[in-house]
C-alpha positions in Angstrom: 0.0 0.0 0.1 1.5 3.5 -1.0 -0.2 5.2 1.7 1.8 5.7 5.0 0.4 4.6 8.2 2.3 4.4 11.6 -0.2 1.9 13.2 -2.6 -0.7 11.8 -5.4 0.3 9.4 -8.2 -2.2 8.4 -10.1 -1.7 5.3 -13.3 -3.7 4.8 -16.2 -4.0 2.6 -19.7 -5.4 3.6 -22.6 -6.9 1.3 -25.6 -6.6 3.2 -29.6 -7.5 3.0 -29.7 -4.0 2.2 -29.4 -0.1 3.0 -30.9 0.2 6.4 -27.7 0.8 8.2 -29.8 0.2 11.8 -32.0 -2.7 10.8 -30.2 -4.7 7.5 -27.6 -7.5 8.3 -24.6 -8.2 6.8 -24.1 -11.1 4.6 -20.6 -11.0 3.7 -17.5 -9.5 5.0 -14.0 -8.8 3.7 -10.8 -7.4 5.2 -7.5 -6.4 4.3 -5.3 -5.2 7.3 -2.1 -3.5 6.6 0.5 -2.8 9.6 4.1 -1.4 9.6 6.9 -4.1 8.8 4.3 -6.5 8.7 2.9 -8.5 5.5 -0.8 -7.5 4.5 -3.4 -9.8 5.9 -6.5 -10.8 4.2 -9.6 -12.3 5.1 -13.2 -12.8 4.3 -16.4 -14.6 5.2 -20.0 -15.3 4.3 -22.2 -14.3 7.1 -25.6 -16.0 8.2 -27.9 -12.5 8.3 -30.8 -14.5 10.2 -33.1 -12.9 7.9 -34.3 -13.5 4.4 -32.3 -11.8 1.9 -34.3 -9.7 -0.4 -34.2 -10.8 -4.1 -33.2 -7.1 -4.9 -30.3 -7.6 -2.6 -29.3 -10.8 -4.2 -29.5 -9.2 -7.6 -26.6 -6.9 -6.9 -24.4 -9.3 -4.8 -25.6 -12.6 -6.0 -25.5 -14.1 -2.4 -28.8 -16.2 -1.7 -30.1 -17.5 1.7 -28.8 -20.9 0.5 -25.2 -19.3 -0.1 -25.2 -18.4 3.5 -27.4 -21.2 5.1 -24.1 -22.7 6.5 -22.3 -19.6 7.3 -21.4 -18.3 10.8 -23.8 -15.7 12.0 -22.2 -12.2 13.0 -22.2 -12.8 17.1 -19.8 -15.6 16.0 -17.6 -13.6 14.4 -17.7 -10.5 16.2 -15.2 -11.0 19.2 -12.5 -11.6 16.4 -13.3 -8.7 14.4 -13.9 -6.5 17.3 -10.2 -7.0 18.5 -9.2 -6.6 15.1 -10.6 -3.4 14.4 -10.1 -1.9 17.9 -7.0 0.4 18.1 -6.7 0.3 14.3 -7.4 3.1 11.9 -9.9 2.0 9.1 -10.8 2.5 5.6 -12.9 1.5 2.5 -15.2 2.9 0.2 -18.4 4.7 1.7 -17.6 3.2 4.8 -18.1 6.6 6.8 -21.7 6.8 6.3 -22.5 2.9 5.4 -20.2 0.4 6.4 -19.4 1.7 9.7 -22.6 2.6 11.0 -24.1 -0.7 9.8 -21.4 -3.0 11.2 -21.6 -0.7 14.6 -25.4 -1.7 14.7 -24.1 -5.3 14.5 -22.1 -4.8 17.1 -24.5 -3.4 19.7 -26.5 -6.5 18.8 -24.0 -8.7 20.2 -23.5 -6.2 23.3 -20.4 -4.7 21.9 -19.4 -0.9 21.9 -17.9 0.6 18.8 -14.3 -0.4 17.9 -14.2 2.9 16.1 -13.9 5.2 18.7 -10.9 7.5 17.8 -10.0 5.8 14.5 -9.0 7.8 11.7 -11.1 7.0 8.6 -9.8 7.0 5.2 -12.9 6.9 2.9 -12.0 6.4 -0.7 -15.2 7.9 -1.7 -14.4 10.9 0.2 -11.3 11.2 -1.8 -13.0 10.9 -4.8 -15.5 13.6 -4.3 -12.9 15.9 -2.9 -11.2 15.3 -6.2 -14.0 15.3 -8.5 -16.9 16.8 -7.4 -20.3 15.0 -8.0 -21.6 17.8 -10.5 -21.4 18.4 -14.4 -18.4 20.5 -13.7 -16.5 18.1 -11.9 -17.5 15.4 -14.9 -16.2 17.9 -17.5 -13.1 18.2 -15.4 -12.6 14.6 -15.2 -13.4 13.3 -18.4 -13.0 16.6 -20.8 -10.0 17.9 -19.0 -11.0 21.5 -18.9 -13.3 23.5 -17.0 -17.0 23.9 -17.4 -17.0 28.0 -17.7 -20.7 27.8 -19.1 -22.2 26.2 -15.8 -25.9 27.0 -15.6 -26.2 28.3 -19.2 -28.7 25.4 -20.7 -27.0 25.2 -24.1 -23.4 24.8 -22.5 -24.8 22.3 -20.0 -26.4 20.0 -22.6 -23.6 20.3 -25.1 -21.1 19.2 -22.5 -23.0 16.6 -20.9 -23.2 14.7 -24.5 -19.4 15.5 -24.5 -18.8 13.9 -21.3 -21.1 10.9 -22.1 -19.1 10.3 -25.4 -15.7 10.6 -23.2 -17.3 7.8 -21.0 -18.0 5.4 -23.4 -14.9 5.4 -25.1 -12.6 5.5 -21.7 -14.7 3.7 -19.4 -16.0 0.6 -21.6 -19.7 1.1 -20.9 -22.4 0.0 -23.1 -22.3 1.8 -26.4 -26.1 1.6 -27.4 -29.2 3.2 -25.9 -30.8 -0.1 -25.6 -27.7 -1.5 -23.8 -26.9 1.6 -21.7 -30.6 1.8 -20.5 -30.7 -1.8 -19.5 -26.9 -1.3 -17.6 -28.2 1.4 -15.6 -31.7 -0.4 -14.4 -29.6 -3.4 -13.2 -30.8 -4.3 -9.7 -33.9 -1.8 -10.3 -36.4 -3.8 -12.1 -38.8 -4.0 -9.4 -38.7 0.0 -8.6 -42.0 1.5 -8.8 -40.7 4.9 -8.6 -37.3 6.0 -10.1 -35.9 6.6 -6.5 -36.8 3.2 -5.5 -38.5 4.2 -2.4 -41.3 2.1 -3.4 -40.7 -1.7 -5.0 -42.6 -4.5 -5.8 -41.9 -7.9 -3.9 -42.0 -11.4 -5.7 -46.0 -11.3 -5.7 -46.1 -8.0 -7.2 -46.9 -6.2 -4.2 -46.0 -2.9 -3.5 -43.6 -2.6 -0.5 -41.8 0.5 1.4 -38.2 0.3 0.5 -36.6 2.7 3.2 -37.2 3.5 7.0 -39.1 1.8 9.8 -41.3 0.3 7.4 -38.8 -1.1 4.8 -40.3 -4.5 3.6 -44.0 -3.7 4.8 -46.5 -4.0 1.9 -47.8 -0.3 1.5 -51.4 -1.0 2.5 -50.1 -2.4 5.9 -48.3 1.0 6.8 -49.6 3.1 9.4 -51.7 5.7 7.9 -50.2 8.4 10.0 -46.5 7.5 8.2 -48.4 7.5 4.9 -49.9 10.8 5.4 -46.4 12.4 6.4 -45.2 11.0 3.1 -47.7 12.9 1.3 -46.8 16.1 2.9 -43.1 15.6 2.0 -40.8 15.6 -0.9 -41.7 12.2 -2.8 -42.3 11.8 -6.2 -45.9 11.8 -7.7 -45.5 8.3 -8.5 -44.9 7.5 -4.6 -47.7 9.9 -3.8 -50.2 8.4 -6.2 -49.5 4.9 -4.9 -49.8 6.2 -1.2 -53.2 7.7 -1.7 -54.1 4.3 -3.4 -53.3 2.5 0.0 -55.3 5.3 1.9 -58.4 4.6 0.0 -57.9 7.7 -2.5 -59.1 9.7 -0.1 -56.1 12.0 0.5 -55.0 15.1 -2.0 
C-alpha cells in the first residue's frame, strides 16, 4: 500500500441485506489489514444474517439464502472482528456513512461497543468526491480535462453533458447503445415502482416500502399516519399516487 501509516489500518467492505444501516444485516465481510513492518493480511467470510435476503439485494451481490445457510452468524465472528478493528485506523469505500454505521449496529446487537472510537477514517469515496465533485462541472473536469465555464447555461450544460457521455463510453468501456445503456443502468432496479426506489414490488407483485422503519412492509399495511407524512413531504408523484391508493383514494 502506498499510503503511509504508523499503526494498523483495516480496510473492509460489506455485502448486506439492504441499505438501512440500523436494521439490515451483513451477508459477507472482507478485510485487508496493513501494519508497519508486517505483511498484509486478507480475510473474508460469508455471514448468515438470520433473516431472508431480499431478491433486490441478491440481484446486486448474487448471495442467496442458500449461500449463507451454513455460514457463521455475525455474533460468532464479532469477538475476533472487534479485536481486529479495536485500536486500528479504518478504510474503505463509503465506509463513513454506510459500512461503519451498519457494522456498529451489528456489534451493538452482540452487546459490544463500537471499536472505531478514536479511529482515523480513510474513505475512498470521500477522496474521490474531494478530487471530482459530483456536478456537471466535476464531470467535465474529470473526462474532458477542461473547466466548465458555461455552467448553468442550458445550452452549454447539455452540450457538455453529451461530450461527457461520449468520453465515458470511450474511456470506461460502458455499453455503447441506448438499449444496452438503459438495461445496464436499470440492473437491480427492475422492481422499482418509482425512479428513486422508495417503493418496490416484491416477488408477488405487491408494492412494498423500501426505506425507513417500514422497509419491507406492504404499502397497504403501513400506519396511515406514516402514509400521510409521505404525502406531506418531498416524494415523487408516483410514490404519492401509490400512497393515496393505499389510503383509499381519499387523500389529496
